[in-house]
C-alpha positions, -999 to +999 in steps of 0.1 A: +288-499+578+321-488+593+331-497+628+347-462+630+334-428+625+350-393+627+362-375+647+389-400+656+419-398+678+450-415+663+482-424+682+514-434+663+540-454+681+564-465+654+595-485+661+612-484+627+608-449+613+594-414+620+562-406+601+564-379+575+546-346+579+526-353+548+514-386+562+504-369+595+485-343+576+466-368+555+458-388+587+444-357+604+422-349+573+408-384+572+403-388+610+390-353+615+404-355+650+438-355+667+469-373+655+496-378+682+531-392+678+544-410+709+582-410+711+584-424+746+566-449+768+552-421+789+539-403+759+523-435+747+507-441+781+491-406+780+482-407+743+464-441+743+439-429+769+416-414+744+429-430+712+405-449+689+433-461+665+469-470+673+494-472+645+525-491+654+532-512+685+565-500+701+549-492+735+516-511+730+520-537+757+531-511+783+504-486+774+474-508+766+461-509+802+454-472+800+433-475+768+396-466+772+382-463+737+407-482+715+391-500+685+419-508+661+456-514+662+476-513+629+509-530+635+540-519+617+553-555+616+542-584+594+544-608+624+522-601+654+531-630+678+549-607+702+519-584+707+495-587+736+469-607+715+448-620+744+444-586+759+434-571+725+409-599+720+395-594+755+390-557+748+374-563+714+402-544+696+408-553+659+443-559+648+459-557+614+495-566+604+517-548+579+523-567+546+536-537+527+572-550+525+563-587+521+571-588+484+606-577+492+609-603+519+599-630+494+624-617+469+651-618+496+643-654+503+647-664+467+679-644+464+693-663+494+684-696+478+700-687+445+731-673+462+736-706+479+730-725+447+754-703+428+781-705+454+782-668+461+794-671+497+822-694+486+832-669+459+832-641+484+855-662+507+879-667+479+878-630+470+888-621+505+917-645+503+928-631+470+921-664+451+908-664+415+896-700+418+864-712+400+868-748+409+834-751+426+813-782+430+781-772+413+747-786+424+721-794+398+698-764+391+666-766+413+636-784+399+613-786+429+609-764+460+587-766+491+574-735+509+562-737+545+537-710+551+514-694+525+506-659+536+515-630+514+553-639+517+548-675+508+525-667+480+550-643+465+578-668+468+557-693+449+550-668+422+587-660+418+598-697+418+571-707+393+584-679+371+619-694+374+605-727+361+607-744+396+579-768+405+565-754+438+549-773+466+534-756+497+527-767+533+497-751+549+479-755+582+444-759+566+436-778+534+431-757+503+409-771+476+410-741+453+437-745+425+466-720+425+485-714+392+518-711+412+514-742+433+518-778+421+503-792+453+493-782+488+500-803+518+488-803+554+502-835+571+516-855+542+546-833+533+571-855+552+572-882+525+579-858+497+604-836+515+633-857+503+623-848+467+628-810+472+659-792+461+650-760+480+630-756+512+619-721+521+603-712+555+579-683+558+562-694+590+547-675+618+556-683+654+531-708+667+535-738+691+534-761+661+562-744+642+587-742+671+617-764+662+597-779+633+630-783+616+649-804+642+676-829+633+651-856+621+634-832+597+667-817+585+680-852+578+647-860+560+656-833+534+675-844+503+712-846+506+725-813+490+692-795+495+692-758+504+672-744+534+661-708+536+643-691+565+627-656+564+599-664+589+606-669+626+640-681+638+626-707+662+613-728+634+648-743+631+666-760+659+700-743+656+719-770+675+705-796+651+713-774+621+749-772+632+751-810+635+736-815+600+758-788+583+790-802+599+780-836+587+777-823+551+742-834+546+727-802+534+739-782+504+735-751+526+713-729+547+706-692+544+689-676+573+676-641+578+662-650+612+678-672+639+670-680+675+690-676+696+713-650+680+751-654+685+762-637+717+798-630+707+822-629+678+836-662+691+804-681+685+812-709+660+779-702+642+796-674+623+820-700+608+796-728+601+802-745+568+777-737+540+758-713+562+749-677+552+733-652+576+716-619+569+708-601+601+670-598+599+670-574+570+647-590+545+621-563+549+646-534+551+645-508+524+648-470+521+613-471+506+598-491+535+585-461+554+567-448+523+552-482+515+538-484+550+524-449+549+506-455+516+493-488+531+481-472+563+463-444+545+445-469+523+436-489+554+421-459+571+401-451+540+388-486+538+378-485+575+359-453+571+341-466+540+332-498+558+353-520+535+372-550+548+406-542+563+436-558+547+458-583+567+434-585+596+445-610+623+420-634+637+421-630+675 
């Protein structure tokens, strides 16, 4: 039995893109009620008063106190740690995240790892200097990789790496006894001893108290000399001060980060010029097609909800 039944009032408060007219029409047809787009905090405050469903979270924290019949929030982000989770739980509101671009994020992570392994940043530096110089020091091709976090992003990374012939190990919070064709072994608390055996380490972690600064100086030095570190999860999983020390010492083969915390505050920050460091400015999920992907996902989600089927990517509050 569905927890929702028409007519339903739907409020959209997107932060990344404007919904298409076709999407709004299909939502209206399914909800058999009103569909409102809030383009300001004031509009969100008014619109959430009688909304049963909120799509997006741009003004959610500010407007949530005015909600009276809210039952479900569909976030436009894959991470939800910055949302008012306790308040949603107290109100009995269901929350789902957005995994529609997660395959792209996984691909971005693997591209970053290969770019570092194939000396692409160094080649670009030489191009800027006008130097045709292929005298690179090449690392051995990767044989083993370890992924931290095994949601949809981590699982897709494992699939890609396995397809590349890389033996893949995964660190998870809870033990998994079910075999996975893309994972050589799962770890909970025993990963430390095998970390030095990994050529690549890829982070796809959420923001939790346990993951903050998980990769401090001790962990970074536990990695194999010459290993490559990639982060497409949350920036605070890596202690940036420690990473600077380890990179300057020449211990790691390189680090490629799509997320960092804190971000550089000026062009003079020496982070921009760190040796063997490549930064992409939190763009792993960006694509022209991202809006379309989310709209297709949301329409499927609403269909599932109305049929009483399990929602995808539901967050346990």
